[in-house]
C-alpha positions in Angstrom: 78.5 20.4 179.7 80.2 17.0 179.8 78.4 13.8 181.0 80.0 10.5 182.1 78.8 7.6 180.0 79.0 4.0 181.2 81.2 1.9 178.9 81.9 -1.7 178.2 85.3 -1.3 180.0 83.4 -0.2 183.1 81.3 -3.4 182.9 84.5 -5.5 182.8 85.9 -3.7 185.8 82.8 -4.3 187.8 82.6 -8.0 186.8 86.3 -8.4 187.9 85.4 -6.7 191.2 82.5 -9.0 191.7 84.6 -12.2 190.9 87.4 -11.1 193.2 85.1 -10.3 196.0 83.1 -13.5 195.8 86.2 -15.6 195.4 88.0 -14.0 198.3 84.9 -14.3 200.5 84.5 -18.1 199.7 88.2 -19.0 200.0 89.5 -16.6 202.5 86.6 -15.7 204.8 89.0 -15.7 207.7 91.6 -13.6 206.0 90.0 -10.2 206.4 93.2 -8.3 205.7 93.7 -10.0 202.4 90.2 -9.1 201.4 90.7 -5.5 202.2 93.7 -5.5 199.9 91.6 -7.0 197.1 88.9 -4.3 197.7 91.5 -1.6 197.4 92.8 -3.2 194.2 89.3 -3.2 192.7 88.9 0.5 193.6 92.2 1.2 192.0 91.2 -0.5 188.8 88.0 1.6 188.6 90.0 4.8 189.1 92.5 3.7 186.4 89.6 3.1 184.0 88.1 6.5 184.7 91.5 8.2 184.1 92.5 6.3 180.9 89.5 6.7 178.7 86.7 4.6 180.1 84.6 7.6 179.2 85.6 7.4 175.5 82.0 7.1 174.5 81.2 10.5 176.0 79.2 12.8 173.6 79.5 16.6 173.3 75.9 17.6 174.1 76.6 21.4 173.6 73.6 22.8 171.9 73.9 24.7 168.5 72.5 28.3 168.9 69.2 28.8 167.0 69.3 31.7 164.5 66.4 33.9 165.0 64.7 35.1 161.7 65.0 38.7 160.8 63.2 40.8 158.2 63.9 44.4 157.4 62.9 46.8 154.6 65.9 48.9 153.5 63.8 52.0 154.0 61.2 52.7 156.6 59.5 55.4 154.5 59.2 55.9 150.8 57.6 58.6 148.6 56.3 57.8 145.2 54.8 59.7 142.4 51.5 58.5 140.9 52.3 56.0 138.2 55.6 54.9 139.6 56.5 51.2 139.6 59.1 50.2 142.2 60.6 46.9 143.4 60.7 46.5 147.2 64.2 46.2 148.7 64.5 44.2 152.0 66.9 41.9 153.8 66.0 38.7 155.6 67.7 35.8 157.5 66.5 32.6 159.0 64.3 31.0 156.4 63.9 30.6 152.6 60.1 30.8 152.9 58.3 32.8 150.3 57.0 36.1 151.6 53.5 37.5 151.3 53.1 41.3 150.9 50.0 43.2 151.8 49.0 46.8 151.2 46.8 48.6 153.7 45.1 50.6 150.9 45.2 49.2 147.4 43.4 52.3 146.1 46.7 54.2 146.9 49.3 51.5 146.2 49.3 47.9 145.2 51.9 45.2 145.7 52.2 41.9 144.0 53.7 38.6 145.2 57.1 39.6 144.0 57.2 42.8 146.0 56.5 45.1 143.0 54.8 48.4 144.0 52.5 50.4 141.7 51.5 53.9 142.9 47.8 54.4 142.0 46.6 57.6 143.6 47.6 60.3 146.1 47.5 59.1 149.7 49.3 57.0 152.3 49.5 53.2 152.7 51.5 50.7 154.7 53.1 47.7 153.2 53.5 44.7 155.6 55.1 41.3 155.3 55.9 38.6 157.9 57.7 35.3 158.3 57.9 33.0 161.2 56.2 35.5 163.4 58.6 38.3 162.4 57.1 41.2 160.5 58.3 44.3 158.7 56.4 47.5 157.6 57.0 50.2 155.1 55.2 53.5 155.0 54.3 54.7 151.5 53.4 58.3 150.6 52.1 58.7 147.1 52.0 62.2 145.6 50.9 63.7 142.3 53.8 65.2 140.5 52.5 68.4 138.9 52.9 68.5 135.2 52.5 71.7 133.1 52.2 71.6 129.4 51.8 74.4 126.8 49.8 73.9 123.7 50.4 76.1 120.6 48.2 75.7 117.6 51.2 76.3 115.4 54.9 77.2 116.0 55.5 79.5 113.0 54.2 83.1 112.9 54.8 86.4 111.2 55.3 89.8 112.7 52.0 91.2 113.9 50.4 87.8 114.5 48.6 87.1 117.8 50.1 84.0 119.4 47.5 82.2 121.4 48.2 79.2 123.6 46.7 77.0 126.3 48.2 76.0 129.6 47.3 72.6 130.9 48.1 71.5 134.5 47.8 68.1 136.0 46.4 67.9 138.6 44.1 70.7 137.6 43.5 72.0 141.1 43.4 75.7 140.5 47.1 76.3 141.3 48.2 79.7 140.1 50.9 80.2 137.5 52.8 83.0 135.7 53.6 83.3 132.0 56.5 85.1 130.4 58.3 85.1 127.1 61.6 86.2 125.7 63.2 86.6 122.3 65.6 83.6 122.5 67.9 85.0 119.8 68.8 87.8 122.3 70.8 86.5 125.2 70.0 89.4 127.6 66.4 89.9 126.6 64.3 90.5 129.7 61.3 88.2 130.3 58.0 89.9 129.4 54.8 89.2 131.3 52.0 87.6 129.4 48.3 88.1 130.2 45.3 86.0 129.0 47.6 83.5 127.3 48.1 85.5 124.2 51.0 87.5 122.7 51.1 90.0 119.8 54.6 89.4 118.3 56.5 92.4 117.0 59.9 91.0 116.5 61.3 88.3 114.2 63.2 85.4 115.6 62.9 82.4 118.0 60.7 83.2 121.0 60.3 81.2 124.3 57.2 81.0 126.4 57.7 79.9 130.0 55.0 78.9 132.4 55.9 78.7 136.1 53.9 77.5 139.2 55.1 77.0 142.7 56.2 73.5 142.1 56.6 73.0 138.3 57.5 74.8 135.1 57.4 74.3 131.4 58.4 76.1 128.2 57.9 76.0 124.5 59.4 77.8 121.5 58.0 79.3 118.4 59.5 81.2 115.5 58.4 84.6 114.0 59.2 85.5 110.5 59.4 89.1 109.1 57.5 88.7 105.8 58.6 92.2 104.7 62.2 91.1 105.1 61.4 88.0 103.2 60.1 90.2 100.4 63.3 92.1 100.2 65.4 88.9 100.3 63.4 87.2 97.5 63.9 90.3 95.3 67.6 90.4 96.1 68.2 86.7 95.5 66.2 86.7 92.3 68.4 89.5 90.9 71.5 87.7 92.1 70.6 84.7 90.0 70.0 87.0 87.0 73.3 88.6 87.6 75.0 85.2 87.5 73.3 84.6 84.2 74.6 87.9 82.8 71.1 89.5 82.8 70.0 93.0 84.0 68.2 93.1 87.3 64.4 93.3 87.6 62.7 96.4 88.9 59.9 96.5 91.5 56.4 97.2 90.3 53.5 98.0 92.7 50.9 96.7 90.3 52.7 93.4 90.0 52.9 93.3 93.8 49.2 93.8 93.9 48.6 90.9 91.4 51.0 88.7 93.5 49.1 89.6 96.7 45.8 88.5 95.0 47.3 85.3 93.8 49.1 84.3 97.0 45.8 84.2 98.9 44.1 82.3 96.1 46.7 79.5 96.0 46.0 78.8 99.7 42.6 77.7 98.5 43.7 76.2 95.1 47.3 75.7 94.4 47.2 76.1 90.6 47.8 78.6 87.9 44.0 78.4 87.4 42.2 80.7 89.8 39.5 79.4 92.2 36.8 80.7 89.8 38.5 78.6 87.0 39.8 81.7 85.2 43.4 81.9 84.2 46.0 83.6 86.5 46.4 86.5 84.0 43.0 87.9 84.9 44.4 88.8 88.3 47.0 90.9 86.5 44.2 92.8 84.8 42.4 93.3 88.1 45.6 94.8 89.5 45.9 97.1 86.5 49.2 95.6 85.3 50.3 97.1 82.0 49.6 94.9 79.1 52.5 92.8 77.8 54.1 89.4 78.4 53.3 88.0 81.9 54.3 85.0 84.0 54.1 83.8 87.5 55.9 81.4 89.8 54.2 79.6 92.7 55.6 77.8 95.7 54.4 76.6 99.2 55.9 75.2 102.3 59.4 76.6 102.1 60.4 78.4 105.3 62.9 80.9 104.0 63.6 83.0 100.8 66.8 80.9 100.3 64.7 77.7 100.2 62.1 79.0 97.8 64.7 80.5 95.3 66.6 77.2 95.4 63.4 75.3 94.7 62.5 77.5 91.7 66.0 77.4 90.3 65.8 73.6 90.3 62.7 73.7 88.1 63.2 74.3 84.4 60.0 76.3 83.8 60.4 78.3 87.0 64.0 79.1 86.3 63.1 80.2 82.7 60.7 82.7 84.2 63.2 84.1 86.6 66.0 84.3 84.0 63.8 85.4 81.0 65.6 88.2 79.2 62.4 89.9 78.1 61.1 90.5 81.7 61.9 93.8 83.3 59.7 94.0 86.3 59.0 91.7 89.3 56.2 91.5 91.9 56.3 89.4 95.0 53.5 88.1 97.3 54.1 86.1 100.5 51.5 84.8 102.9 51.5 82.6 106.0 48.3 80.7 106.8 46.8 79.9 110.1 48.9 76.7 110.3 52.2 78.5 109.8 52.6 77.3 106.2 54.2 79.9 103.9 53.0 80.6 100.3 55.1 82.4 97.7 54.3 84.1 94.4 56.5 85.9 91.8 54.8 87.9 89.1 56.7 89.1 86.0 56.1 91.4 83.0 58.2 92.7 80.2 
């Protein structure tokens, strides 16, 4: 809207009009026609002033639109898992004022001055904030993500062992679950059902246990060794080393095996060539009725495979000498896995 503003030029016009009028009235009172001309002249001057910029001092009084503040969360609803930490996302216009955030239930979710959410427990809460009378709300749903874990007391077993495990669920609300296992080394092995969280393993190889509930699952692997196969491998690898050295192969001896079986259990308790009763290892040979002659034994623990234990013995001068002794003709082997999955190895020799 434009408004006419009185200017200095307008004042000059009016002063001229007043002077002309008063002068004409004094000097020419009887000349009415001449006075009318002067009046028309004055009116003309006023019109000219109006048309040629006498309103140059006019101001544009158009009002600038006021921006209304807005405040909006990018999401109207949000689902969090217990323990989540999330920064709020929102857009705002109209002010740089700092915002204050409030949670309707801080036992479910908390929010700090920077808009950082922390999900505390399952439930629902509403986050609110406002500025200049404009507010925004965000509905928060906090859920407990179910977690299943499987606990094995060890992850190495031998054929015939009973594999026992525990299934832990969080939250522990009685949700049902199923357990199955497969022999992972066989691609098309069908999952087998497991009852009472225990398995008697009958095959060597890597096994996988899977626990599944309606909304979660977990799995764990363990390995099963065939100690009978290990026995054969140790025998074969020992004779292979003797063959490389140009020596005749050693022959099996059941009495030496019996002595090795005695000693392999003893070294779990006391890893030494001295027996737990402080007698020398040779007394175990006598208990096993090993024929008198020259005797020796090799001990090892912790190696996982026959290849590992043979390599270990071959790197030791004294153990290698026993394996490659030209006077020995017979070999006994004892292998044992303890409750922690640690493997113990014994070789017994005689001439």
